[in-house]
C-alpha positions in Angstrom: 249.4 149.0 102.4 252.2 150.6 104.3 255.0 148.6 102.7 257.6 151.0 101.3 255.9 153.9 103.0 257.7 156.3 105.4 255.7 157.8 108.3 256.7 160.5 110.7 254.9 160.4 114.1 255.3 163.4 116.4 254.7 162.9 120.2 255.9 159.3 119.5 257.0 158.6 123.0 253.6 159.5 124.5 250.7 157.3 125.3 248.9 157.4 121.9 252.1 158.1 119.9 253.8 155.0 121.1 250.7 152.8 120.1 250.7 154.5 116.7 254.4 153.5 116.3 253.5 149.9 117.1 250.7 149.9 114.5 252.7 151.4 111.7 255.8 149.3 112.4 253.6 146.2 112.3 252.1 147.3 109.0 255.6 147.4 107.5 256.1 151.2 107.3 259.4 152.9 108.0 258.6 154.9 111.1 260.4 158.0 112.2 259.4 158.7 115.8 259.9 162.3 117.0 259.5 163.6 120.6 261.1 166.1 122.9 260.2 164.0 125.9 258.7 166.9 127.8 255.7 164.6 128.7 256.6 161.5 126.7 258.8 158.6 128.0 261.3 156.7 125.8 260.4 153.5 127.7 257.1 153.5 125.7 259.1 152.9 122.5 262.1 151.0 123.9 260.8 147.7 122.5 261.0 149.2 119.0 264.5 150.4 119.0 266.8 148.3 116.9 264.2 147.3 114.4 265.3 148.1 110.9 262.1 150.1 110.1 262.1 152.3 113.2 264.2 155.3 114.3 263.8 157.9 117.1 264.7 161.6 116.8 264.8 163.8 119.9 263.5 167.1 118.7 261.1 169.9 119.7 258.8 170.4 116.7 258.2 174.0 117.6 261.6 174.4 116.0 262.1 173.8 112.3 261.8 170.1 111.3 264.2 168.5 108.9 263.6 165.0 107.5 265.9 163.5 104.8 264.4 161.6 102.0 260.8 161.0 101.0 257.9 161.1 103.5 254.4 159.7 102.8 252.5 160.3 106.0 252.8 162.6 109.1 250.8 161.9 112.2 251.0 165.0 114.5 250.4 163.8 118.1 252.8 166.1 119.9 251.0 167.9 122.7 250.5 167.8 126.5 247.2 166.2 126.9 246.4 166.1 130.6 245.3 169.0 132.8 248.3 168.6 135.1 250.6 169.0 132.1 249.0 171.8 130.2 248.3 173.8 133.4 252.0 173.6 134.3 253.3 174.3 130.8 250.6 176.5 129.2 253.0 178.4 126.8 254.6 175.1 125.5 251.0 173.8 125.0 250.0 176.7 122.9 253.3 176.7 121.0 253.1 173.0 120.0 249.5 173.5 118.9 250.4 176.6 116.8 254.1 176.6 115.9 254.4 172.8 116.0 251.4 172.3 113.8 252.6 175.0 111.4 256.0 173.2 111.1 254.4 169.8 110.5 252.1 171.3 107.8 255.0 173.0 106.1 256.9 169.7 106.1 253.8 167.9 104.6 253.6 170.6 101.9 257.3 170.3 101.1 257.3 166.5 101.0 253.9 166.0 99.3 252.9 164.0 102.4 249.4 163.4 103.8 249.1 164.7 107.4 246.7 163.7 110.1 246.5 166.0 113.2 245.3 164.9 116.6 242.5 167.2 117.8 240.3 166.6 120.8 236.8 166.6 122.1 238.0 169.6 124.2 237.3 171.7 121.1 233.6 171.3 122.1 234.4 172.8 125.6 231.6 172.4 128.1 229.0 171.4 125.5 225.5 172.7 125.1 224.7 170.0 122.5 224.7 166.3 123.5 226.0 164.0 122.2 228.6 166.1 120.3 228.5 165.8 116.5 231.3 167.3 114.4 229.0 170.0 113.2 228.8 171.5 116.7 231.1 174.6 117.1 231.6 174.3 120.9 231.3 176.3 124.0 234.9 177.2 125.0 236.2 179.8 127.4 239.4 181.0 125.6 240.8 182.8 128.7 239.9 180.1 131.3 242.5 177.7 132.7 241.7 175.0 130.1 241.8 177.5 127.2 245.5 177.0 126.5 244.7 173.4 125.5 241.3 173.9 124.0 242.3 176.9 121.8 245.6 175.3 120.8 243.6 172.5 119.3 241.0 174.8 117.7 243.8 176.7 116.1 245.4 173.4 115.0 242.2 172.5 113.1 241.9 176.0 111.5 245.5 176.1 110.2 245.2 172.5 109.0 242.1 173.4 107.0 243.8 176.5 105.6 246.8 174.4 104.4 244.3 172.0 102.8 242.3 174.7 101.0 245.1 177.2 100.2 248.1 174.9 99.6 246.2 171.7 98.6 247.9 169.6 101.3 246.2 166.3 102.0 244.9 166.7 105.6 242.9 164.6 108.0 241.6 165.8 111.4 240.7 163.4 114.2 238.8 164.6 117.3 239.8 162.2 120.0 237.5 161.5 123.0 238.6 160.1 126.3 241.0 157.2 125.6 242.7 154.8 128.0 244.9 151.8 128.1 248.5 150.6 128.8 251.2 153.3 128.9 249.1 156.0 130.3 250.7 157.8 133.2 249.1 157.1 136.6 249.6 160.7 137.8 248.5 162.6 134.7 245.4 164.1 136.3 242.8 162.3 134.1 240.0 160.3 135.8 240.9 156.7 134.8 244.6 156.6 135.7 243.9 158.8 138.7 241.3 156.4 140.1 243.4 153.3 139.5 246.5 155.0 140.9 244.6 156.0 144.1 243.2 152.4 144.4 246.7 150.9 144.1 248.1 153.2 146.7 245.2 152.6 149.1 244.0 156.1 148.9 240.4 157.3 148.7 239.2 158.0 145.1 238.8 161.7 144.4 235.7 162.7 142.4 235.4 166.4 141.5 232.0 167.9 141.7 229.1 165.7 142.6 230.2 163.0 140.2 227.2 163.5 137.9 229.4 164.7 135.0 229.9 162.1 132.3 232.7 160.7 130.2 232.9 158.2 127.4 236.0 156.0 127.5 237.5 154.4 124.4 240.1 151.6 124.7 243.4 152.5 122.9 243.3 149.7 120.3 239.9 150.9 119.1 241.1 154.5 118.8 244.3 153.5 116.9 242.2 151.5 114.4 239.9 154.5 113.8 242.9 156.8 113.3 244.4 154.3 110.8 241.2 154.1 108.8 240.8 157.9 108.8 244.4 158.5 107.6 243.7 156.2 104.6 240.3 157.7 103.9 239.6 160.5 101.4 237.8 162.7 104.0 239.4 165.9 105.1 237.0 167.4 107.6 237.1 166.5 111.4 235.9 163.1 112.5 235.0 162.1 116.1 236.7 158.9 117.2 235.6 157.7 120.6 233.3 155.2 122.5 229.7 156.5 122.8 229.0 154.5 125.9 228.6 157.2 128.5 229.0 156.9 132.2 229.0 159.3 135.2 232.3 159.7 137.0 230.6 158.6 140.2 229.5 155.3 138.6 232.9 155.0 137.0 234.7 155.4 140.3 232.4 152.6 141.7 233.5 150.4 138.7 237.2 151.0 139.6 236.6 150.1 143.2 234.9 146.9 142.3 237.7 146.0 139.8 240.5 146.7 142.2 238.9 145.3 145.3 240.1 148.5 147.0 238.8 149.0 150.6 238.7 152.8 150.2 235.9 155.2 149.8 235.0 157.9 147.2 235.5 161.5 148.4 234.3 164.7 146.6 236.0 167.9 145.9 235.0 171.2 144.1 234.7 171.0 140.4 237.5 172.7 138.5 236.7 175.8 136.4 235.2 175.0 133.0 235.3 171.3 133.6 232.9 169.8 131.0 229.6 168.4 132.4 229.0 165.9 129.6 231.2 164.1 127.1 229.8 161.7 124.5 230.8 161.4 120.9 228.4 161.2 118.0 230.3 158.6 115.9 227.8 158.5 113.0 230.3 159.9 110.6 233.1 157.5 111.6 230.7 154.6 111.1 229.5 155.8 107.7 232.8 157.0 106.3 235.2 154.5 107.9 233.1 151.5 108.8 234.5 152.0 112.3 233.0 151.4 115.7 234.6 150.5 119.0 234.8 146.7 119.8 236.4 146.6 123.2 234.0 146.8 126.1 234.7 149.0 129.1 234.9 146.0 131.4 237.5 144.3 129.1 239.5 147.5 128.6 239.5 148.3 132.3 240.8 144.9 133.2 243.7 145.1 130.7 244.6 148.6 131.9 244.5 147.6 135.5 246.6 144.6 134.9 249.2 146.8 133.2 249.3 149.3 136.0 249.4 146.6 138.6 252.4 145.0 136.8 254.5 148.2 137.2 256.9 148.4 140.2 255.2 150.0 143.2 257.6 152.9 142.9 255.7 153.8 139.7 252.4 154.0 141.6 253.6 156.8 143.8 255.8 158.7 141.3 254.9 162.4 141.2 254.3 164.2 138.0 257.2 165.9 136.4 257.9 169.5 137.2 258.2 171.9 134.3 259.7 175.3 133.7 257.5 177.5 131.5 259.1 179.5 128.8 
């Protein structure tokens, strides 16, 4: 279906962006990968360089985007996604959600391309409805520390709908719940890589709060399949893609300890401001519209992810997050 199609993927050197590049290259599409590498890593797409249907463009999409020739699809995945990143670079996070999305939508309009934007379960904030259906409007603090990310994504959805209704642009919106797998960064501040990184380094696992808050973890291959199906669907409103199997962070930390055979303990620290207490997607819409449901169990996905992290040089286990200069 992707033969003779040209696809632009922003945030292509990131965790999800790089897996999307793999999928569309394998489908026969001509893939233009774009990233400014502020949080992405070229190593994630190194294996694709040299292929005739893949190219990489170093560019900040908050600046005007120019692509020569026809363009069929745009997948907009450029954004800091971890608390460590967006708390260090709040202005860039807001700019890529606003200016970057505006530029991508303008490009889609000019090229007559279909665009899929990557939103997030964070648009639901600390939810008062559980599980979270797409009809829920959310409980978000716009001036809290997480607001720079949450509101950037909420604006992204609003401007995407405006381009769809006012300009007739073909748009798709995916709301991504917690996702994991190879190419995540061990020190990006999210629970799964944080726990595994601590276990590999022989450190105690840090759980914030009392550990009763829940998350629902989706393996990356399942997420990519859902995104691919949504892109090719005829549905323009937001769709949740995630794994509805919910687990408390305390129990999840116990699973990681068992998986890694780490002889460390779990320690508890104060819960960050506005940290959501529950996260579980209602995926009824994805099942009905896309025929999609996750197939990789958490045990299988965790093993694959742990094997990947364990295969990295030990220097990667202790690498500190990048420092950023806010503009």
